[in-house]
Backbone as a ProteinNet text record, in pm:
[ID]
protein_1_A
[PRIMARY]
MRFAVMVEGQEDVTWDDWRDLAATCERLGFETLLRSDHYLSVDDRRERGSLDAWGTICALAATTTTLRLGTLVSPATFRHPSVLAKLAVTADHVSGGRIELGVGTGWWEAEHEAYGFDFPSMKVRMDRMAEQLEVIAGSFREGPFTFAGEHYAVRDLDARPRPVQDPLPIVMGGAAKPRGAGLAARFAAEYNAVGATPQECLEVRGRLDQACQDAGRIPATLPLSVMCGFLVGRDVQDLAERADRLGAWRGQPVDIADLGRRWLVGTPDRLVERIREYAGMGVERIVLQHHLHRDHAALELLAERVVPELA
[TERTIARY]
84.1	0	88	49.9	119	37	107	40.4	72.5	-31.4	-16.1	-86.2	-41.1	-107.8	-174.7	-300.5	-373.7	-421.6	-401.2	-436.4	-532.9	-635.8	-734.8	-679.5	-615.9	-541	-623.6	-754.7	-841.4	-880.9	-833.8	-872.9	-761.5	-710.7	-614.2	-478.2	-432.6	-299.2	-200.9	-113.5	-20.2	101.7	185.4	307.9	397.4	407.5	487.2	431.7	297.6	236.2	276.3	266.9	300.6	446.3	532.5	675.2	703.6	641.4	661.7	600.1	481.3	416.8	501.2	551.9	633	759.4	822.8	944.7	914.6	803.3	766	731.9	651.8	614.6	737.7	829.3	949.9	1036.9	1050.7	1132.9	1075.1	943.3	877.9	863.6	893.6	891	758.8	665.3	542.4	575.7	508.2	539.3	499.6	381	321.1	250.9	257.3	175.5	86.7	-42.7	-140.1	-216	-270.4	-352.8	-477	-580.7	-700.1	-669.2	-756.5	-744.7	-874	-883.9	-998.9	-948.2	-1033.6	-1002.3	-1084.5	-1188.4	-1279.5	-1300.3	-1306.3	-1326.3	-1450.2	-1434	-1550.1	-1626.5	-1569.6	-1642.9	-1724.5	-1723.4	-1794.6	-1748.3	-1617	-1555.5	-1484.1	-1552.3	-1501.5	-1376.8	-1348.8	-1228.6	-1102	-1117.9	-1001.5	-954	-822	-764.5	-709	-674.4	-618	-513.9	-393.3	-292.2	-324.1	-283.8	-308.9	-240.5	-311.4	-259.9	-130	-127.8	-9.5	107.1	78.9	187.6	253.3	170.3	222	304.6	252.6	321.4	456.5	461	590.1	690.7	644.2	734.7	783.6	693.8	734	825.3	804.7	890.9	1036.3	1057.3	1193.8	1254.5	1172.1	1223.2	1228.6	1189	1189.9	1275.9	1306.3	1392.3	1332.9	1252.3	1196.8	1044.8	982	837	763.9	668	583.5	477.1	429.8	338	229.6	112.7	9.2	-121.7	-221	-355.2	-450	-546.9	-655.6	-782.2	-846.3	-813.8	-824.5	-772.7	-789.1	-917	-1009	-1136.5	-1122.5	-1197.5	-1195.1	-1250.7	-1321.5	-1384.2	-1288.9	-1172.1	-1082.7	-990.4	-943.4	-834.6	-854.8	-800.6	-794.4	-702.7	-733.9	-650.6	-506.3	-481.1	-341.8	-265.4	-334.3	-271.7	-247.3	-346.3	-330.6	-218	-212	-103.6	31.9	41.1	168.5	209.1	113.5	144.3	199.9	135.9	182	320	343	473.8	582	550.9	648.2	686.9	586.6	614.6	692.5	664.7	736.6	884.3	914.9	1055.3	1121.4	1051.7	1109.4	1140.4	1053.1	1068	1157.8	1192.9	1269	1185.6	1053.5	967.8	892.4	830	761.8	617.6	551.5	420.7	310	193.7	70.6	-34.9	-110.3	-214	-351.1	-422.2	-559.8	-653.7	-748.3	-842.5	-984.9	-1070.1	-1210.1	-1301	-1430.3	-1528.3	-1543	-1510	-1544.9	-1683.2	-1698.7	-1827	-1871.5	-1778	-1810.6	-1865.1	-1997.9	-2063.2	-2034.4	-2027.3	-2008.4	-1878	-1770.2	-1643.4	-1646.1	-1722.2	-1735.4	-1808	-1912.2	-1984.6	-1896.2	-1823.5	-1740.6	-1628.6	-1563.6	-1446.5	-1478.4	-1603.9	-1642.6	-1617.7	-1609.3	-1595.7	-1734.6	-1748.9	-1874.4	-1897.7	-2024.3	-2060.1	-2182.3	-2159.1	-2270.7	-2320.9	-2412.7	-2468.8	-2361	-2392.4	-2297.2	-2263.4	-2360.9	-2332.7	-2230.5	-2247.1	-2153.1	-2015.9	-2012.8	-1882.7	-1813.4	-1889.5	-1831.2	-1779.9	-1856.7	-1812.5	-1680.9	-1673.1	-1549.9	-1432.3	-1456.1	-1346.7	-1299.1	-1391.8	-1353.8	-1265.9	-1302.6	-1221.8	-1088.4	-1089	-962.4	-866.4	-916.8	-830.6	-769.4	-845.5	-791.7	-675.1	-693.6	-589.7	-468.8	-492.4	-381.1	-299.5	-367	-295.5	-218.6	-278.4	-207.8	-86.7	-97.4	14.5	131.6	104.2	210.2	282	222.2	279.6	374.2	456.9	546.8	468	510.4	455	335.2	310.7	196.6	64.2	-41.5	-175	-276.9	-392	-503.3	-625.5	-699.1	-822.9	-926.3	-1045.9	-1155.3	-1277	-1308.9	-1425.3	-1526.6	-1629.7	-1732.7	-1684.6	-1595.2	-1551.1	-1406.5	-1321.8	-1179.6	-1132.3	-1036.9	-976.5	-830.5	-744.8	-603.5	-566.1	-471	-432.5	-281.3	-238.3	-95.6	-15.2	-67.9	-2.3	110.1	228.6	345.9	396.3	338.6	360.4	495.1	589.2	722.9	753.1	832.7	893.9	793.2	825.4	745.3	769.3	679.6	705.2	833.6	891.9	1005.6	959.2	843.6	787.4	721.2	732.2	669.4	587.7	457.5	384.5	374.1	341	306.1	170.1	158.6	34.9	-83.3	-195	-322.4	-406	-459.8	-544.5	-686.4	-781.8	-923.2	-991.2	-1113.7	-1180.3	-1330.1	-1396.1	-1540.6	-1596.7	-1715.5	-1783.5	-1775	-1697	-1678.6	-1811	-1892	-2011.3	-1966.7	-2056.6	-2012.4	-1926	-1966.9	-1887.5	-1752.5	-1750.6	-1624.3	-1530.5	-1584.8	-1501.2	-1444.8	-1525.4	-1476.8	-1363.9	-1376.3	-1268.5	-1143.1	-1161.9	-1046.3	-974.5	-1050.2	-988.2	-904.7	-940.3	-864.9	-746.2	-762.6	-664.1	-591.9	-649.4	-598.1	-488.7	-394.4	-293.2	-337.1	-442.4	-496.6	-637.5	-722.1	-858.2	-875.2	-929.3	-944.2	-1091.2	-1126.9	-1261.1	-1260.1	-1345.8	-1343.1	-1437.5	-1380	-1461.1	-1540.8	-1494.6	-1569.2	-1538	-1635.1	-1614.1	-1541.7	-1489.2	-1426.6	-1520	-1645.8	-1740.1	-1764	-1776.7	-1794.9	-1672.7	-1554.3	-1432.7	-1433.9	-1483.6	-1494.3	-1586.1	-1695.7	-1789.1	-1726.3	-1653	-1582.2	-1480.8	-1407.4	-1307.4	-1372.8	-1489.8	-1559.3	-1599	-1646.8	-1686.3	-1564.9	-1453.6	-1331.2	-1281.5	-1288.6	-1244.8	-1325.4	-1458	-1542.1	-1509.1	-1488.1	-1454.6	-1322.5	-1225.8	-1096.8	-1112.7	-1189.4	-1211.3	-1278.6	-1375.7	-1444.4	-1349.6	-1248.8	-1153.3	-1032.1	-1026.4	-911	-788.1	-809.7	-699.2	-696.9	-580	-566.9	-607.7	-709.5	-757.9	-650.5	-553.9	-449.7	-362.3	-367.3	-286.9	-355.5	-475.7	-546	-567.9	-469.9	-482.3	-590.2	-644.1	-748.1	-691.1	-721.3	-687.4	-815.6	-808.1	-921.4	-871.1	-946.4	-913.9	-1006.2	-946.5	-1021.2	-969.6	-1062.1	-1020.6	-970.6	-886.8	-838.1	-831.7	-849.4	-835.9	-771.6	-648.8	-572.7	-526.4	-520.8	-469.6	-395.6	-295.1	-220.1	-309.5	-409.1	-504.2	-635.6	-734.2	-867.6	-863.9	-785.1	-777.9	-715.6	-607.6	-541.8	-636.7	-712.9	-809.3	-918	-968.3	-1073.2	-1023.5	-899	-843	-833.3	-793.1	-786.7	-926.8	-1022.8	-1160.4	-1211	-1175.5	-1214.6	-1151.1	-1024.2	-956.7	-1019.2	-1053.9	-1117.8	-1253.5	-1328.4	-1457.3	-1444.3	-1344.1	-1321.2	-1284.7	-1204.2	-1162.9	-1280.9	-1367.4	-1481.7	-1600.9	-1597.5	-1707.1	-1828	-1810.6	-1920.3	-1862.8	-1933.7	-1881.8	-1862.9	-1768	-1737.3	-1789.4	-1868.5	-1914.7	-1818	-1733.2	-1628.1	-1686.8	-1794.7	-1854.6	-1907.6	-1974.5	-2028.5	-1915.9	-1812.1	-1698.8	-1633	-1629.8	-1561.5	-1626.9	-1745.6	-1810.9	-1737	-1680.7	-1610.6	-1468.5	-1430.9	-1294.6	-1218.9	-1087.1	-1002.2	-991.1	-1052	-1063	-1024.1	-936.9	-903.6	-756.2	-715.9	-574.6	-501.7	-369	-296.2	-336.1	-356.8	-395.7	-528.3	-622.5	-752.5	-737.2	-652.4	-631.4	-567.9	-473.2	-410.4	-515.7	-601.4	-707.8	-799.7	-838	-929.7	-863.1	-738.9	-669.5	-652.8	-634.4	-627.7	-760.3	-870.9	-999.9	-1001.7	-950.8	-943.8	-854.1	-740.4	-649.1	-717.8	-800.3	-871.5	-975.8	-1013.3	-1111.6	-1046.7	-914.7	-847.9	-785.4	-784.8	-724.3	-572.8	-499.9	-353.9	-286.3	-363.2	-305.3	-410.5	-368.7	-452.4	-408.5	-503.1	-477.7	-537.1	-450.5	-489	-522.4	-650.4	-696.8	-673.6	-576.3	-526.8	-591	-704.7	-779.3	-710.2	-649.2	-575.3	-432.1	-416.5	-291.8	-170	-190.7	-75.5	-38.6	-110.2	-85.1	14.5	141.9	244.9	264	223	235.8	149.1	35.6	-49.3	21.9	92.4	169.7	282.5	345.8	451.3	395.9	277.7	217.4	184.8	133.4	105.3	233.3	336.9	463.8	529.6	506.3	569.1	492.9	357.1	278	185.7	159.6	63.5	131.7	204.4	264.8	355.9	444	533.9	461.4	340.6	264.9	204.4	201	127.4	209.4	325.5	405.4	462.7
-119.4	0	124.8	222.3	351.1	453.2	555.8	654	796.3	878.7	1022.3	1095.8	1216.5	1305.8	1415.6	1445.4	1550.4	1653.8	1780.7	1889.6	1984.5	2025.4	2119.5	2261.5	2305.6	2430.6	2554.8	2546.2	2663.1	2687.9	2602.2	2616.1	2680.1	2793.5	2875.9	2808.8	2740.4	2680.2	2785.4	2831.2	2938.5	2882.9	2974.5	2928.3	2854.8	2905.6	2834.8	2694.9	2682.8	2550.6	2457.9	2508	2425.5	2380.7	2473.3	2440.6	2334.1	2348.6	2250.7	2115.3	2118	1992.9	1916.7	1988	1922.2	1862.4	1937.3	1886.2	1761.9	1764.4	1649.3	1528.5	1548.5	1436.7	1375.9	1460.4	1409	1333.1	1388	1322.8	1187.6	1178.6	1055.6	952.5	991.6	896.2	882.6	975.4	971.7	1000.2	930.6	941.8	1076.8	1127.1	1241.9	1332.5	1463.5	1562.7	1629.7	1614.2	1673	1784.1	1875.1	1979.5	2001.3	2052.4	2092.6	2216.9	2246.6	2368.8	2447.4	2514.8	2599.8	2736.5	2836.5	2971.8	3011.4	2934.9	2969.9	2847.5	2870.7	2761.7	2679.9	2548.4	2463.3	2434.7	2473.2	2470.1	2597.6	2683.2	2811.5	2901.3	2896.5	2984.6	3094.9	3204.4	3308.6	3378.2	3360.8	3422.6	3345	3225.9	3144.6	3179.1	3181.6	3215.7	3094.9	3117.4	3010.4	3067.5	3012.4	3044.4	2968.3	3024.2	2958	2821.5	2722.9	2585.7	2572.5	2621.4	2597.7	2687	2804.8	2885.1	2815.2	2754.9	2679	2559.5	2485.8	2365.3	2399.9	2505.5	2545.1	2582.7	2653.8	2692.3	2569.8	2476.9	2355.1	2268.3	2270.7	2192.6	2234.6	2363.3	2414.7	2390	2350.4	2331.4	2184.8	2093.4	1949.9	1878.3	1752	1677.2	1544.1	1480	1349	1344.9	1434.8	1433.3	1469.5	1385.2	1419.4	1518.6	1602.3	1711	1718.6	1771.3	1787.1	1834.5	1847.6	1888.1	1768.8	1772	1675.2	1752.6	1815.8	1828.9	1975.7	2010.1	2145.1	2151.2	2244.2	2249.4	2307.9	2251.9	2298.9	2440.2	2486.7	2618.5	2732.8	2703.2	2808.1	2864.7	2780.3	2821.4	2765.7	2836	2781.7	2659.4	2553.4	2433.3	2455.5	2550.1	2578.2	2635.4	2717.8	2774.3	2664.4	2578.6	2471.4	2376.7	2341.6	2254.5	2320.2	2449.9	2520.5	2527.3	2549.1	2550.4	2415.8	2307.4	2174.3	2143.8	2181.2	2156.2	2238.4	2363	2446.7	2382.4	2338.6	2272.6	2143.4	2072.4	1948.3	1975.6	2086.3	2121.8	2169.4	2250.8	2297.5	2179.1	2079.3	1964.5	1855.4	1863.1	1755.3	1632.2	1652.5	1541	1476.8	1559.6	1504	1553.9	1582.1	1647.1	1554.7	1565.2	1500.4	1608.9	1597.2	1695.3	1631.7	1672.9	1628.9	1722.3	1666.4	1745.6	1704.8	1805.6	1779.7	1885.3	1871.6	1962	2093	2094.2	2207.2	2183.4	2213.3	2184	2287.9	2366.5	2455.9	2586.7	2591.6	2703.4	2837.2	2838.6	2964.7	3033.2	2956.5	3020.6	3073.9	3008.6	3059.2	3193.9	3203.5	3329.8	3437.6	3402.3	3500.6	3553.8	3466.1	3504.9	3536.5	3524	3562.7	3458.7	3330.1	3222.6	3175.2	3145.5	3087.5	2952.6	2923.5	2794.2	2740	2683.5	2631.3	2498	2437.9	2309.3	2201.4	2091	1980.8	1927.3	1921.1	1872.6	1960.6	2091.9	2183.6	2174.3	2160.3	2145.7	2016.5	1910.7	1786.5	1806.8	1879	1907.4	1984.9	2083.8	2163.2	2077.1	1993.9	1909.4	1815.8	1759.1	1669.3	1741.9	1865.2	1942.2	1982.1	2014.6	2047.1	1928.9	1810.2	1692.3	1674.5	1702.7	1694.7	1791.7	1915.4	2017.6	1987.4	1948.2	1918.9	1801.1	1692.9	1575.2	1608.7	1687.8	1728.9	1814.3	1898.1	1985.2	1906.4	1789.9	1707.6	1620.9	1605.3	1516.7	1591.8	1515.9	1572.9	1617.3	1729.2	1772.1	1863.7	1945.7	2037.4	1963.1	2022.2	1964.4	2077.1	2045	2138.5	2074	2152.2	2103.4	2214.2	2180.1	2276.6	2217.2	2268.7	2222.8	2334.3	2307.7	2408.9	2516.9	2480.5	2573.6	2619.6	2536.2	2568.1	2529.4	2606.6	2574.4	2617.5	2532.4	2567	2527.9	2600.1	2574.2	2559	2448.4	2421.6	2446.6	2400	2423.3	2322.9	2373.6	2292.6	2344.1	2293.4	2349.3	2303.3	2392.6	2361.6	2445.3	2391.7	2258.3	2150.6	2027	1914.4	1890.2	1815.4	1778.8	1697	1700	1612.3	1466.8	1439.8	1304.7	1276.8	1155.6	1116.8	990.2	1006.4	1132.6	1188	1315.6	1372.6	1314.4	1250.8	1178.9	1271	1238.8	1305.5	1216	1274.2	1200.7	1254.1	1164.1	1200.6	1130	1173.4	1111.1	1127.2	1058.9	1063.6	926.6	900.3	773	681.4	719.9	638.8	614.7	720.1	710.6	697.2	655.5	617.7	720.5	847.4	943.7	968.7	986.4	1008.9	890.8	769.7	650.3	639.6	676.8	673.2	771.2	891.3	990	942.6	882.5	831.4	722.9	637.2	530.5	587	704.6	767.7	849.1	918.4	1020.1	998.4	925.5	926.4	823	860.7	766.9	703.5	760.7	707.9	760.8	682.4	726.4	724.3	834.9	848.5	846.5	754.7	749.2	831.1	931.1	1025.7	979.1	951.1	915.7	788	697.7	575.2	466.9	382.1	265.2	157.5	54.8	-53.3	-115.6	-140.2	-199	-105.9	23.5	119.1	122	105.8	101.2	-19.4	-131.8	-250.1	-222.1	-151.8	-118.5	-19.8	78	172	97.5	6.1	-71.6	-147.7	-203.3	-275.2	-185.4	-64.3	28.3	77.1	99	139	27.3	-95.6	-208.8	-214.9	-196.3	-200.9	-86.4	33.7	148.6	127	70.3	41.8	-60.2	-163.5	-263.9	-202.2	-114.4	-47.8	40.6	97.4	187.9	114.7	-16.6	-92.6	-76.4	-46.2	-27.6	-143.8	-185.2	-290.4	-232.1	-285.7	-226.5	-207.7	-298.3	-288.7	-165.6	-100.5	20.5	145.9	132.2	245.2	213.1	244.4	211.8	295	238.5	302.6	346.1	469.9	518.5	562.3	583.7	636.1	744.8	855.6	961.1	948.7	938.5	925.5	1026.7	1092	1161.3	1059.7	1105	1010.9	1078.2	995.6	1038.6	922	941.6	832.8	871.8	773	795.7	673.5	695.9	581.8	492.8	554.2	480	555.8	507.3	567.2	712.4	741.4	878.1	971.8	928.3	1009.2	1034.8	933.7	948.4	1048.5	1041	1132.4	1276.3	1296.3	1431.5	1488.8	1404.3	1452.4	1481.3	1399.7	1423.4	1557.5	1592	1721.9	1835.6	1819	1923.4	1937	1822.6	1826.9	1895.9	1866.3	1931.1	2081.1	2124.4	2267.6	2334.1	2265.3	2321.6	2330.3	2230.2	2226.9	2305.7	2341.4	2418.6	2336.2	2204.6	2118.2	1991	1931.7	1810.5	1697.2	1609.7	1496	1368.1	1293.4	1161	1059.1	1000.2	910.8	791.6	735.4	619	655.6	768.9	812	844.9	910.2	947.3	823.3	715.2	594.3	521.5	563.9	497.8	524.8	644.7	678.9	728.5	751.2	791	670.4	687.1	592.1	642.4	571.6	619.6	508.4	543	447	445.7	340.5	320.4	275.2	277.3	231.3	91.4	-0.8	-136.9	-137.9	-54.6	-47.6	10.9	111.8	169.3	68.1	-8.8	-112.6	-212.5	-252.8	-348.6	-292	-165.3	-102.8	-84.5	-44.5	-24.3	-157.1	-264.4	-396.5	-431.5	-384.9	-405	-332.9	-210.8	-136.9	-208.6	-258.1	-328.8	-449.1	-517.4	-633.1	-599.7	-472.7	-427.6	-361.1	-371.6	-320	-183.3	-126.3	5.2	-9	75.7	68.5	186.4	292.2	406.3	465.1	496.6	565.4	711.3	800.9	944	989.7	1023.9	1056.4	1204.5	1234.4	1373	1425.8	1518.1	1561	1694.2	1687	1808.4	1889.6	1822.7	1894.7	1914.6	2005.3	2010.8	2052.6	2108.5	2144.2	2031.8	1922.3	1808.3	1714	1744.5	1660.6	1530.6	1529.2	1406.5	1294.9	1331.1	1229.6	1166.5	1247.8	1193.9	1104.6	1146.7	1064.1	926.9	926.3	801.2	710.3	768.7	689.8	630.3	712.8	666.5	559.7	567.3	473.4	342.1	349.9	233	179	257	214.2	182.1	278.3	260.9	138.3	114.9	-1.4	-135.7	-141.8	-267.1	-296.4	-194.5	-208.1	-176.7	-116.9	-74.1	-194.5
0	0	0	-82.5	-85.8	-7.2	43.6	129	84.3	83.5	60.9	173.9	201.8	296.5	215.5	247	176.6	277.6	245.3	336.1	265.8	339.5	286.6	299.2	193.2	197.7	219.3	196.1	211.6	356.8	448.4	589.1	671.3	621	694.2	710.6	607.4	609	558.9	646.1	612.6	538.7	487.5	422.9	522.3	643.9	744.8	769.8	772.3	788	673.6	551.7	435.1	438.2	469.2	472.8	578.6	695.7	803	768	707.1	667	566	466.5	364	424.6	513.4	576.8	660.3	733.6	815.8	729.7	625.3	537.4	471.5	427.7	363.1	463.7	583.6	686.3	726.1	732.3	776.1	664.5	542.4	432.5	360.1	382.8	304.5	158.2	69.7	-72.7	-130.4	-88.6	-156	-56.1	-80.9	-11.5	-115.7	-100	-191.1	-119.8	-198.8	-139.9	-225.3	-161.7	-233.7	-316.1	-410.1	-490.3	-473.8	-360.3	-328.2	-285.6	-302.7	-256.8	-134.1	-103.2	5.4	94	225	320.5	285	276.1	250.5	379.1	493.9	620.5	639.7	536.1	537.2	651.3	676.7	776.5	699.8	678.1	589.5	643.9	773.2	829.1	793.5	737.5	701.1	560.1	543.4	414.1	341.3	213.1	131	37	42.6	-57.5	-185.9	-299.4	-427	-431	-484	-483.6	-561.9	-684.6	-768	-730.3	-675.3	-620.3	-503.2	-416.8	-303	-348.5	-446.4	-493.4	-554.2	-634.2	-693.2	-585.3	-482.5	-374.6	-298	-268.3	-197.3	-282	-412.6	-502	-488.9	-461.1	-449.4	-312.1	-214.7	-78.1	-37.2	-127.5	-99.4	-203	-175.4	-268.2	-313.7	-230.6	-266.6	-264.5	-193.6	-173.7	-302.6	-342.8	-455.7	-410.4	-503.2	-471.5	-578.2	-540.4	-641.1	-582.5	-670.9	-630.1	-634.7	-546.4	-547.2	-509.8	-604.4	-746.7	-785.2	-904.6	-958	-1040.6	-1007.3	-1078.3	-1218.4	-1310.7	-1449.1	-1462.7	-1360.8	-1366.2	-1332.5	-1277	-1228.4	-1335.8	-1428.6	-1517.6	-1658	-1755.4	-1890.8	-1887.6	-1964	-1957.8	-1999.3	-2089.4	-2125.6	-2007.1	-1926.1	-1806.6	-1703.4	-1681.9	-1584	-1623.9	-1751.6	-1798.5	-1776.9	-1805.7	-1789.7	-1642.4	-1553	-1410	-1364.9	-1407.9	-1368.1	-1424.6	-1549.5	-1610.9	-1541.7	-1509	-1438	-1305.1	-1228.9	-1101.1	-1121.8	-1230.6	-1257.8	-1282.6	-1349.3	-1372.3	-1243.3	-1165	-1038.8	-947.5	-947.8	-857.6	-912.9	-1039.5	-1100.3	-1129.7	-1151.3	-1189.7	-1075.8	-987.4	-869.4	-856.3	-967.9	-963.3	-1012.4	-946.3	-990	-1011.2	-1118.5	-1150.4	-1134.4	-1030.8	-1013.8	-1087.2	-1161	-1240.7	-1204.7	-1178.4	-1146	-1205.5	-1180.2	-1240.5	-1164.6	-1034.6	-948.4	-889.5	-759.2	-694.9	-591.6	-536.5	-424.3	-480.8	-493.7	-562.4	-494.9	-362.2	-290.4	-328.7	-348.4	-383.7	-526.4	-613.7	-749.9	-749.2	-669.8	-658.5	-597.3	-491.5	-421.6	-509.7	-586.2	-664.8	-810.8	-849.3	-984.3	-1091.2	-1052.4	-1150.3	-1194.1	-1321.7	-1369.4	-1302.2	-1274.2	-1215.6	-1289.5	-1407.9	-1487	-1432	-1503.9	-1462.1	-1457.8	-1390.2	-1381.6	-1520.1	-1608.7	-1743.6	-1813.2	-1801.8	-1867	-1801.7	-1669.2	-1603.1	-1645.1	-1663.2	-1715.5	-1857.4	-1938.8	-2076	-2074.4	-1987.1	-1977	-1932.9	-1832.7	-1785.6	-1895.7	-1971.1	-2080.1	-2181.6	-2215.4	-2310.3	-2248.5	-2119.8	-2053.5	-2058.8	-2036.9	-2042.2	-2180.5	-2284.8	-2421.1	-2438.4	-2391.9	-2409.1	-2321.5	-2197.4	-2106.3	-2157.5	-2194.2	-2244.6	-2371.5	-2458.9	-2579.9	-2549.5	-2447.5	-2409.9	-2353.7	-2296.5	-2238.5	-2342.3	-2461.3	-2562.3	-2654.6	-2724.3	-2824.7	-2947.3	-3004.8	-3132.6	-3118.4	-3220.2	-3218.1	-3234.9	-3181.1	-3198.3	-3204	-3259.4	-3269.2	-3206.5	-3129.5	-3069.9	-3077.6	-3120.7	-3128.4	-3059.7	-2942.5	-2868.5	-2854.6	-2778.4	-2755.5	-2659.8	-2568.4	-2464.5	-2481.5	-2541.3	-2556	-2695.3	-2744.8	-2874.3	-2872.6	-2926.2	-2945.6	-3088.4	-3145.6	-3284.5	-3294.7	-3353.7	-3375.4	-3247.8	-3135.9	-3006.7	-2985.6	-2970.2	-2936.8	-2802.6	-2695.2	-2561.3	-2506.9	-2505.6	-2455.6	-2332.5	-2239.9	-2241.4	-2204.7	-2240.1	-2196.9	-2047	-1981.7	-1842.3	-1829.4	-1712.4	-1684.2	-1688.2	-1628.9	-1630.2	-1765.2	-1809.5	-1935.3	-1912.9	-1886.2	-1882.2	-1739.6	-1727.7	-1598.2	-1559.7	-1442.5	-1410.2	-1381.8	-1444.7	-1420.7	-1329.9	-1223.5	-1129.7	-1141.2	-1152.7	-1152.8	-1036.9	-1006.1	-893.3	-896.8	-802.9	-792.3	-763.7	-817.7	-796	-917	-1017.2	-1139	-1210.2	-1221	-1304.8	-1450.5	-1539.4	-1674.2	-1746.2	-1746.8	-1822.3	-1756.8	-1625.5	-1556.3	-1567.6	-1556.7	-1570.4	-1711.1	-1810.3	-1947.7	-1971.5	-1914.9	-1927.7	-1854.8	-1737.3	-1662.9	-1741.7	-1807.1	-1886.5	-2000.6	-2047.6	-2156.4	-2106.3	-1993.4	-1957.5	-1824.4	-1730.3	-1592.9	-1570.3	-1483.9	-1434.2	-1303.4	-1241.1	-1115.6	-1099	-1033.6	-1002.4	-851.3	-797.1	-652.6	-613.5	-524.8	-468.2	-339.2	-331.8	-220.1	-109.7	7.7	123	107.1	22.7	-5.6	96.9	122.9	207.6	126.6	192.9	116.2	12.7	49.9	-45	-163.2	-135.8	-245.3	-336.2	-278	-360.2	-453.1	-404.6	-490.2	-608.5	-582.3	-690	-788.4	-737	-824.5	-910.7	-847.6	-921.6	-1037.8	-1013.3	-1118.5	-1233.6	-1202.1	-1309	-1387.1	-1318	-1387.7	-1478.8	-1430.6	-1512.9	-1642.2	-1630.2	-1749.5	-1844.2	-1788.2	-1872.2	-1944.3	-1874.4	-1937.9	-2050.3	-2025.6	-2129.5	-2251.3	-2227.6	-2338.3	-2417.8	-2348.5	-2413.6	-2469.4	-2451	-2498.1	-2410.9	-2282.6	-2188.1	-2089.9	-2050.6	-1949.5	-1813.8	-1747.5	-1622.3	-1516	-1509.5	-1406.7	-1423.2	-1539.9	-1561.3	-1508.4	-1452.6	-1390.8	-1243.2	-1157.5	-1015.2	-946.5	-840.2	-760.5	-626.2	-587.9	-454	-384.7	-254.5	-179.9	-86.6	-78	16.6	136.8	254.8	379.7	480.9	550.5	670.4	771.7	863.8	965.2	1101.2	1203.1	1342	1415.3	1461.2	1520.5	1660.4	1749.7	1884.2	1933.8	2016.8	2071.6	2157.3	2220.1	2302.6	2299.6	2374.2	2372.1	2418.1	2521	2571.5	2468.6	2406.6	2304.2	2187.6	2149.4	2040.4	2077.3	2200.7	2245.1	2247.3	2288.8	2290.7	2149.2	2054	1915.1	1860.5	1898.8	1855.2	1907.3	2030.3	2086.1	2007	1970.6	1892.2	1753.9	1694.4	1563.2	1571.6	1676.6	1694.7	1711.4	1787.5	1805.7	1673.5	1592.9	1464	1367.3	1370.5	1279.3	1331.5	1459.3	1515.4	1553.7	1567.9	1611.2	1671.7	1767.7	1832.4	1731.9	1762	1675.5	1739.4	1664.1	1705.7	1645.9	1730.3	1680.7	1605.8	1657.8	1591.9	1453.8	1444.9	1315.4	1217.8	1269.8	1185.2	1124.7	1201.1	1158	1042.8	1002.6	889.4	758.7	746.3	621.9	644.8	768.1	801.7	855.8	861.9	933.3	1076.6	1169.8	1308	1404	1500	1604.1	1637.7	1705.7	1737.3	1610.7	1610.4	1491.6	1446.2	1540.2	1501.7	1426.6	1471.3	1403.3	1262.9	1248.1	1115.2	1020.3	1070.9	987.7	940.8	1031.8	997.9	889.5	905.8	809.4	673	672.6	545.4	472.1	546	481.7	414.1	471.1	404.9	270.2	267.9	141.1	40.9	87.6	-2.7	-65.6	13	-38	-142	-151	-249.3	-370.3	-380.9	-499.5	-485.7	-364.2	-343.2	-332.4	-405.3	-407	-338.1	-309.3	-237.1	-144.3	-22.5	74.9	80.4	57.5	68.9	201.7	295.2	432.3	442.2	454	460.2	601.8	613.3	744.5	782	850.7	884.7	993.6	1091.2	1195.9	1146.8	1052.5	975.9	1057.6	1175.7	1259.5	1357.2	1351.9	1440.5	1373.1	1386.7	1326.1	1403.6	1530.1	1608.8	1551.2	1492.4	1429.1	1310.2	1232.8	1120.4	1170.7	1279	1339	1379	1438.7	1483	1364.2	1257.7	1137.5	1079.6	1071.3	1013.8	1100	1229.7	1323.6	1335	1334.7	1373.1	1263.6	1159.9	1057.7	925.3	871.6	738.9	731.4	830.5	819.1	812.2	866.9	864.5	727.9	641.4	515.4	392.1	411.1	295.6	221.8
[MASK]
+++++++++++++++++++++++++++++++++++++++++++++++++++++++++++++++++++++++++++++++++++++++++++++++++++++++++++++++++++++++++++++++++++++++++++++++++++++++++++++++++++++++++++++++++++++++++++++++++++++++++++++++++++++++++++++++++++++++++++++++++++++++++++++++++++++++++++++++++++++++++++++++++++++++++++++++++++++++

C-alpha cells in the first residue's frame, strides 16, 4: 500500500504551515503531499484564508527533494486548460519530476460566486473538464496539436517545455459514473474514490475495469486510490483528545462512531485493519486527509505504527 497526505489548503494553512508539513512528510517517508485547490473555506468559515494551490506547490517543489506534490483536485472552472497545464509543467521542472495533476469539475458554488468564476450546470462542467483533459494531455505530448471544442480551442499548439515526467500523471476522482469513468480510462494515471467505504471502492473498481475494457486499456494500468479523513490515537484517551480538537476546529462536536463509517478512526492497530480491508477491495493508495494540519504528532504516529505494517 502507498500513502499520501492531503491537506485542505483553504482552511487557513499558512506558508509556514506548508513548509513545516512538507518537511515532516518528507522526513517521515510519506510518498506524496497533496492539497485541495480551493479559494474559500468549505467549512464556510469566511475568516479562514487560502494560498493559491499551484503557487504553493511550486514553492514547496523548491524546498523538498523526494516528496511528490500535487492537487486533489484542480477544478476545471478556475483556469484555462493551457494555463493549468503550464502551471503543472512548471512545477514538474522545479521539482525535477515530482508532480501530480488532479483534475475535477469544481463543486463549491459559494467560492465561485465570491471570486467571480462561472458555475454552470454539472453537465456543462463535465463538458469543460472533458475538453480540458484533451488540451492538457495534448500539451504534455510531443509535437503540435489542434483542438476545437465548444468551450476551448487551441491551434498548432506545441507546448514547450514538456514535463520532466513522461507522462506527468493526471489524477481524476469521484464515484466512477459512466462518463467520468470513461474519461479516466482515456486520460488518468490514477482514479481516486473520495470518502468511499471498502465496499464502495470494490464497486468503483468494477466500473473502472469495465470502462478500461471499453476503451481498450488494461484495467491494471489504472490504479485506484481512496481519500479518507483520519483520526488516530495511541489509546482511547489520546483518540478522544484529538476528537475534541477536531470538533473545536470544525465548530461542532465529533461523534467518533459516526466518523468511523467513512474515516479511518481508532488506534494504529484499528487503522491497519481497516486499510487492509481497502487493499482487499483493490485500493492501491490511501490518501490521508489531514484536517488537523498542525498536528504533526499524528503523522509521526502513522509513520511509526501504521505505514510499516502495510508498505
